[in-house]
N, C-alpha and C positions, 0 to 999 in steps of 0.2 A: 567262498565265505562272504564276499561282500553282497552277493545276491540273497543269501540267507539272512544276513544282518538287515538288509533293506525290507525283506519280507516280515522279519520279526518286528521292525519298527512300524510296518504298515497295519498289522493286525493288532499290535499292542495297544492298550489304552493310555490316554494321556495321563500325565501325572496332575493331580489337582488337590490342592490344599483345601479341605472342606471346613467351613466354620461349623460349630455344632448344630445349627439349625439347618444346614445344608446337606448333612450326612444322609446316605440312603436309608430308607425306612428298614430295609432288610438287605442281606447280601443277594446280589444278583439283580437288583433295581438300580437305576441311576440315581445320582446325587440330585439335589434340589437348589442349585445356585441361582442367583439373580442374573437375568439375561437382559441386554439391551433390546429395544423394541425390534430392529431389523432381524435380530436372530430369533426372536419370538415368532414373527412372522414366517420365517424360514422353517421353524419347528412345526408350525400348524399346517403349511402346505405339504411338507413331507408326511405329516400324519395322514392328511386326506388321501394323498396318493398311496401310501402303503396300506391304508385301511381298505381303500376301494380295490387295490390289487388283490389283497387277500379274499375279500368278498366275491370278486369276480370269478376266482378259481372254481367254485363249484356252481355259482349262479348262471353262468353262461352255458354250462351243460345241462342244468335242471330246466332252463328256459327253452331249450331247443332239443329235447330228446327225440321228438318226432322227426326233425330234419337229420339228425345224427343217426337215428335208427336206419333212414332210408339210405344214407351215404354208406353206412358200414353193413347194410344188409342184415340188420338185427331185428328180432320179434321184440314185443313190449316187455316180456319178461327178461330178456337179455339186456336191452337198453337201460332197464331199471338198475342193473348192477352198477353202472357208471357213477351216478350220484351216491348209491349206497356205499360202494367200496371206498369212495372219498372219505364219507364219515367213518367208516370202520377203521381207517388208519388214523384219521384226524383227532378222534374223540379222546384218546388215551395219551397222546405222545407228550402233552404238556407236563405230565408227571415227571418225566426225565428232563424235560427242556428246562424247567425251573432249576434243577440241580446242576445242569450244565452251566447256566449262567452264573450260578452261585460259585462253582468251583473254577471255571475258566474266564469269567468276564463277559461283558456285553459285546465288545468289539469282535473278538473271534466268533461268537455266537452269530451276530449280525452277518458278517461276511460269509461264514460257512453256510448257514441255512438259506439266506436269501440268494446266494450263488447256486445252491442246489435247486432252489426253486426256478430259477432261470434255466438251468440246464433241463429240468424235467419238463418245463413248459416248451422248451425247444424240441423235445422228444415227441411231443404231441403231434408235430407236423408229419412224422414218420409212422403213424398209426394207420394200419391197413386192415386190421381184423379184430375180432372180439378179444382175443387173449392179450394182444398187445395193448388195446384200449384199457383193458382192465389193469394191466401191470403199471401203466403209465398214470391212470387215475389214482391207483393206491399210492405211488410214489408222490404224486401231487398232494395228497391229503397230509402226508407227513411233512412234506416241505413247507406247506402253506401255513401250518400251525403258528410259527413264530410272527407271522405278519400281523395278526390282529394284536398280538402283544406289543409290537413296536408302534403301532398306531395308537395305543394306549399311552406309552411312554413319551412319544413325540408330542401328543397333545398336552400331557402334563408339564412338559417344559415349555410350552407356548403360553402358559398362564402363570400369573404370580402365585405364591405359595397358598395365599387365602382362598384361592379359587381352584385348587388342585382337585378337589372332589367334583366339581362341576366339569373339569376337564376330562375326568374319568368316564363320565357319562357321555361326553361327545366322542371320546376315544372308542368306547365299545360300540358306539352308533355308526361310525364310518363304514365298517364293513357290512352293515345291515342295509345300507343305501344301495348296495350293488345289486341286490335282487331285483327291484323295479327298473334300475337303469339297464340291467342285462336284457330284459324283455323290451324296453324302449329302443335299444341300440341294435338289437339281433337282426331285425329285418334289413336294415342297411348294410350290416356287416356280410350277411348271407348273400346279398344281392351282388356283392363285389366278386367273391370268389368262392361261394359255397361255404361249407364248414370249416375248411381251413383258415378262413379270414377270422374265425372265432379266436383260434389259437394264436394267430399272428398278433391279433389285438392284445390278447393276454400276455404274449411273449414281450410285446412292446412296454406294458405296464410294468412287468417284472424287471426289465433291463433298466427302466427309469427308476424304479425303487431302489435297486442295487446302487446305481450312480448317486442317487439322493442320499442314501444312507452312508455312502463313502465320504461325500462332500460335507454333509451336515452330521456331525457326530454328536451322539448323546454323551453327557458328562459320564465319566467312568463310574464303575461300582466297586464296593468293597467285595472281596473274595474270601472264601474259606473252603476247606475240604467239606465235600457234600455227600458224594457217593459212597454207599456201603454195598457189599456183595448181595445181601438180601433184597436191596432195591430191585436188582434185575430179575431176581426170581419172582418178586411180587408183580413188577411191571408185565413180565411174560404172561403170567397167569391172568392178571386183570385186563390187559389189553386184548389177549385171545378171548376172553369172556365177553367184553364188550363188543369186539368185532363180530362174533357170533350173534349177540342179541340184535345188533345193527343189521345183519344180513336177514335174520328172521322177520324183523319189522320192516325193512325196506322191500323185501320180496314176497312176504306172505300173501298180500292180496293179489298178486300177480299169478303165482302158481297154486294158490289157494291153500289155506291153512291146513286142512285135512287131507288134502291130495298128495302133497310133496313129502316123501318120507324123510327127506334130509332136514326138514324143519325139526321134526322130533329128535333126531340124532344131535342137531346143533344145540338145542336146549338141553339135552341130555349131558352134553359135554360142557356148556357153558356155566351151568348152574353150580357143579362141584368146583370147577376152576375159580369161579368168583368167590365161593365159600372158602376155598382153600387159601386164597390171597387174603381175604378178611381175617382168617385165623392166624396167618402168619403176622399180619400187621398188628393184630389185637395183643400179641405177646412180645412184641419188639420194644426196646427202650427208646429208640428213635424211629418211630414209624414213618413210612412214606404216606400212609393214609391212616389218620387218628380215628379209629372206629369208636371209641368211647365218646369223643366230641361229636361226631356225625351221628351217633345214636341218641344224643340228648334231645328232649322235648323241643326246644326252640328250633334246633336245626331241622328236625323231623317235620315240624310245622313249615317251616320255610320251604323244604323239598316238596311237600304236598301241594302247597300253593303254587310254587313255580312251575311244577309238573302240570297242574291243571291249567295254568295260563298258557303254557306252550301248546297245550291240546287245543284249547278254544281259539287261539290265534291262528291255527291251520285253517281257520274259516276263509282267510283270503287266499293263502297259498294253494290250498287244495280246492275249497268250495266255490268261491266266486269265479276263480280261473277256470275250474272244471265246468261250471255251468255255462259260462260263456263259450267254452270250446264245444260242448254238447250242442249248443244253439248255433254253431257254425262260425263263430268268430275267433280269430287267431291273432297273433302278435302284430301282424301288419294292420289290423283294423282296431287295435287297442292303444294306439299312441297316446291319445289324450287320457285314457283310462290310467296307464301306467305313469304318465306325467303327474297327474293328480295324486296317486299313491306315493310317488317319489317325494313330492312337496309336502304331503301330509307326514310322511316319515321323518324328514328334516325337520319340520315344525315340532313333531313330537319330542325329538331329542333336544332341541333348543329350549323348548318350554320346560322340559324335565330338568335341564341343567340350571335354567334361571330360577325356577321355583324349588330347588333342592333344599330339603330341610333334613339334616341328619337325625333330629330327634323324631322325625315322623316319616319314616321311610316306607311304612306299610301303607300309608295313605294314597300315595299315587298308584301303587299296585292295586288297591282296592277300586279306585277310580277308574283305571284302565280296564279292569275285568268287567266292571258295571257298564261301560261304554260298549264293550264287545257284546255283552248280554242284549242291550237295547238295539244295536245295529243288526245282530244275527236275526232277532225276531222280526225286525222290519224286512230282511231280506227273504223270510220265509213265505212271503207272498208272491214269489217270483212265478212267471208264466212262461209259456214258450214264446210270447211276444216280448219278453224282457230283454232288453240289450244293455250295453255298457252305461249309457247316460243314466239309466234308471238306477244304477248301483254306485254312481259317483259319490254321493254323500255318505252312504253307509261304509263303503270301503275306505273312503278317506278318514272316517271315524276310527275304523279298525286298524289302519296303518298308523294313525297318530297314537292309539292306544298301545299297539305293540311297541312302539319306540318309547313311549312315555313310561312304560312298565319297566323296560330292561335295566336302565341305569340304576335306579333305586333298588331294584332286585339284587343286582350285583353288589351294591355297597352295603345292603342289610347283611349279607353274609360275610363280606370282606371285613366289615368293622368288627363283628363278632369274632372273627378268626384272629384279627390283630390284637383284640383284647386278651385272647388266650396266649399269644406268643407267635412269633413269626413262623414257627414251625407247623402251625395249623393252616397256613395259607395254602400249601400245597394240597391239603385235604380238601379245603374249599374249592380250590381250582378243579380238583378231580370231580367233586359233587357238581359244580356249576356246568362244567362241560357235558357231564352225562345228562343233567337236566335239559339243557338246551338242545344238544345234538340228537341224543336218543329220544328225548321228549318230542322234537319236531318229527322225527320219524314215526314215533308211536302215534302222534296226533294224525298224521296222514294215513297210517295203517288203520287205526280205529274208525276215523271218518270214512275212509275209502271202503272199508269193508261194510260198514253200516249203510253206506249208500248203495252198494252193490245188492245187499240183501233187500233193502226197500224197493230198489228198482225191479227186482223180480217179483216181489209181493204186489207192487203197483201194476206191473205188467199183466200179471194173473188176473187181478181184479178188473182191469180195463178189457181185457179179451173176454172175460166172462160176461161183461156188460153188453158186449156187441151181439146184436141180433140180426142175423143175415136177411131175415124178412122185414126188418125196420126199413121205411121208406128212405130215412136219412142215409142209413148204412149203404142201401142200394145206390142212392144218388152219389155218394162218395166214392164207391167202386166204379160207378160209370165215368164220373169226373177224372179219375186216375186213368182209366182206359182211354178216354178220349184225348188225354194229354199226350199219349204216345202213339196216336193213331197214325200220324205222319211217318213214323219210322217202323212200325209193326203193322203188317197188313193182316196177319192171322187173327180172327176174332177171339180164339181161345187164349192165345198168347196175350192179346190185349187185356182179356179179363183177368188173367193171373197176374200181370204187371200191375193192373189196378189193385188187386188184393195185396200185392208187395208193397205198394206205395202206402196203403192203409196200414200195413204192420210197421212200416218205418215210422209212420205218424204215431202209432201207439207206443213204440219203443221210445221215441223222443218225449212224449208226454210223461211216460213212466220215469224216465231219468229225471225230468224236471221236477215231478212230485217227489222223487227220491232226495233231490238236493233241498227241496223245501223241508222234508222231514229231518234232514241233516242239519240245516240251519236252526230248527226248532230244538234239536237236541243240543246243539252248541249253546243256544240261548239259555236252556234250562241248566246245563253244567256251568256255565259262567254265572248265573244267577245264585246257584248254590255255593260257588266259590266266593262270590261277593259277600253273601249272608255268613259264610264261615269266618271270613276276615272280619266282618263287622262284629261278629260275636266275640272274637279274640280281642279286638279293640276295646269293646265295652267291658269285657271282663277285667282287662288289664287296667283300665281306668277305675273300676270298682275296687280292685285290689289296692290301687294306689291311694284311694280316698279313706279306705278302713282304718289305717293307723292314725291319720289326721283326726278322724271322727272319734276314735277311741281315746 
């Protein structure tokens, strides 16, 4: 009994008498009391730690797929399942986690899920094959979902009430900084003890996060009964549909869209399940997903713009890094490149927080997309001689734009959800999660597919332009053959090797041209999105002036 009593005291939330202005905005979120400066500093440090821990969960794997594929003996289509299955389980779980916090409180929520995350990260050390790796990554996606939420809450406690919206921008930014840091730290981690060191590093961060959350408690929340039976029916249908969509988008360009039969079956199952979930929610008195609000014109415009922004921002994660990889550069040689991207990302979130204007949330989104359009167009002049230093400026601009856009985008939807009532927040979180997680996968899928198609077209055009009787072509073949003369004595084999080297050069050039085509596509899409946002802003101002003129 004594042990049970102690355990109950450990997981229970402190009693707190809230002043009216300190009460939680909604059940499940912490209160907003005033804190002394030392406690604010502690909250800020815990927010950074927890946010980076959550971001590293997927970033370390995504940044080192080649190394992990070699260590586990997997081909490219198999290793692509690891980051994809993480998104499959991560994208929908917040629907239930919000209600879990509302019904059981923040303290049990924190200890349970961060403890599970530590256990799952520890299980990574015992991965030996494809099946176990998939299972552990799926569990990791579920367990890591609360970490970004806690980064948000801890940052909100670190700032005075008048700066809470700026704190939200910083809170959502902390996990995003993990992606460039993962590529920056990975070579040193891999040099220590190969791929297991990545998971040891993640395990250390997870354990520190658990200890920090235990020591530095969030203010308690108000609680209320939240779960209904139909919630679990909707969640099962919705989560299964999102997982299938994520699998299709994550694997489609590897197994190819029209070649793998399971892609068709996955879509055939996902679409009816999503439709069934939405039909159930449409007729509920207390829906988990408010379909009427999500179908309003304002929210649909927000969804279109955010989805397009996530697509064009894939220019950095897929485009620039992919181009440098084709040109023979890897994480070991890109330390300065990812340092600049990290600093630009931090600068983007800081500037976004400092310049935040709740009345003009669409302006930073429009500015960010415009910056991406300009930077992508500049990158479209890349050649086979391009290296990381030539991309420092443009990629810094894109990293800044991606960070600058995210906070205002979140607040745009969140403020509109709170205006309709706290029940709409869950619907918005579901939409925002899909737009960012599925949107990022869709961006890589679309751009990757376009790059492959253009590479084939460019390769065919280059091969057709090669004339075997051209003196320059013959000189190139002879140069390739003479380069291997010391190791290959047979003249026929030397000649064949010269042809193979020329073929490799053609393939490399075709890939570079394909990436240039992709950068131009991104620039055009970003420019169109910018013009659409500009049209919406001008129309809104025109409508606002009409009553005054009348």
